[in-house]
N, C-alpha and C positions, 0 to 999 in steps of 0.2 A: 142636490149639488151636481151629481153626474149628469142628470138630465139637462140642467141649466148649462153646464159646460159643453155638452154635446150640441145643444141648440146654438150656442155662441159660435162654436167651431164651424157648424154647418152654414150659418148665416155668413160668417167671414169668407168661407170658401166659395159660396154662391156669389157674393159681392165681388170677390177677386176675379172669378171667371167672367162675370159681366164686364168688369173694367178691362180685362184682358182682351175680350172680344171687341170692345169699343176702340181700345188702342190699336189692335191689329187692323181693324177695318180702316181707321183713319190713316194709319201708317201706309197701308197698301194703296189707298186711294191718293194720298198726297205725295208719296215719295216714288211710287212706281216700283217695278221689280228691282231695278239697279240701286235705287236709294234704299230699299228695304234690305238688300243684300249688304250694302255698305254699313248700314246701321247694325245689322246682325254681327258683322265682323268687329265693329268698334266695341260692342257690348259683350260679346261672348267670351273672349280670351281673358279679360280681367276677372270675370266671374269664375272661370275655370281655375285661374291661379289662386283666387281666394279660397275656393273649395279645397285645393291641394294643401294650402298652408293651414287650414283649419284642423287637419289631421284627426278628425273625430272629437275635437274639444267641445263643441256644443253639446254632444251626447254625454260626454264626461261631466260637463257642468250640470246638466239635468240630473244625472245620477247623484253627484255629490250634494247638490242642493236638496234633493229629496231625502238623502240619507242623513245629512248633517247640515242643517241651515246655518249653523254658527260659523261655517266656513265662508260666508258671503263676502266678508271684507277682504280676505285673502284672494278669493276667486275674482272678485271685481277688480282689485288692484292689479293682479296678474294679467287679467284680460286687457286692461289699458296698456300695460307695458308690453305685452306680447304683440298687441295690435300695432303699436308704434314701431317696435323693432322689426317685426317681420313685414309689416306694411312698407317700411322703407326699403328693406332688402328686396322684396318682391317687386317693388316699383322699378328698382335698378335692373333686376333680372328680366322683368317683363319688357323693359325698354330695349334690351338687347335681343331677346328671343322672339317677341311677338311680330315685329316687322319681318323677320325671316320666315315665320310660319305662314303669314298671310300673303306674302309675295308682293308683286308690283301693284300698287294702288296710287290714286291721285295724292298730291301733296296734302290736300285738305283731309282726306280720310287718314293718312298717316299721322297728321297733327292731332286729329280727334281721337285716334287710338291712344296716343300718348296722354292726352288730356283725360280721357275716361279712365285711365289707370289710377287716378286719384280715388276712384271708387273702391279699390281693393281693401284698404283699411276699413272703409265704411261697411262693406259686406261682412268682413270678419267680425268686427265689433258688434254689429247688429245680431249676427248669429250667437255670439257669446252672451250678449245681454238677454236675448230670448231664452237661451239655455238656463240662465239664472231665474228668469220669471217663470218658465214652465216647470222647473224643478220644484218651485215653491207653489205651484198650481195657480199662478197669476195668469191664466189663460186669456182673460179679457185684455190685459195689457199686451201680451205677446201677440194676440190676434190683431189688436189695434195697430201695432208696429208694422205687421205684414200688410194689413188692410190699407194703411195710409200711403204706403209706396205705390200701390196700384192706383189708388184714388188720385193722388197728385199727378201721376203719370198720365192717366186718362184725361183729367181735367186740363192739364197743360197741353196735351196733344189736341184736344177739342178747341181750346182757345186759339192756339197757333193756326189750326186749320181754318177756323171761321175768319181769323184776321188775315189769312193769306200769307202767313210767315212760317209755314211748316217746311222745314229743310232738314237734312241730315244733321247739320250743326245744332239747330234749335232743338231737335229731338234728343240729341245727345245731352245737351245742357239741362233739358227738362228731366231726363233720367238721373242725372247727377243730383239735381235738386230733390227729386223724390227719394233717392237713397239717403240724402243728408237729413231730410225731414224724418224718415223712418228711424234712422239711427239715433237722432236726437230724442225722439219720443221714447225709444227703448231705454236710453240712458236716464232720462227724466223719471221713467216708470221705476227703474231699479233704485234710483236715489230716493224716490218718494216712498215706495213700498218696502224696500228692504233695508234702507238706511245704512249702506256699507260705509266703513271707514277706510282711510288709506293705510293699508297694511300689506306691504310686499312680503311674499313667502317663497 
């Protein structure tokens, strides 16, 4: 079992690295230095905010699921509630802070920064769902949720590049789509494998 999990994690990490290389090369070639810089600004700060509001919860979820799997319903329900409440708050705070942090940018970039903040709840919920899966040793499902984000992103970038439609805006929406697919897969995996009930605690 340990060997199988190690193989699965290794394969997932190698595939993610390959997809990251493809995405980086296409992004650099299609967008140029200025476009890559704009895309980095758009995608960086929402992820930083998401990491701040996670406050170590994914690790706590792993711990409690490994220690007491019967808590799954309470943890799952709390994850949904926490994500909705803190996601809404962080969206408002981010809308105020991020424009001040990144300085003067074009109107398009500022709009895309605000649009991309919709990913904050997605990042948080994905991390918490992966915590539930990893705590119960469902490494295959957790790895699939990580893998699919990079796979969708790489495929989307490649399609856009070959079609001649790769821009900062289309790249941003591709990454939102990739995050949505990964989060959805993680939720489906938790519902299928762990069968939590709605039980706020």
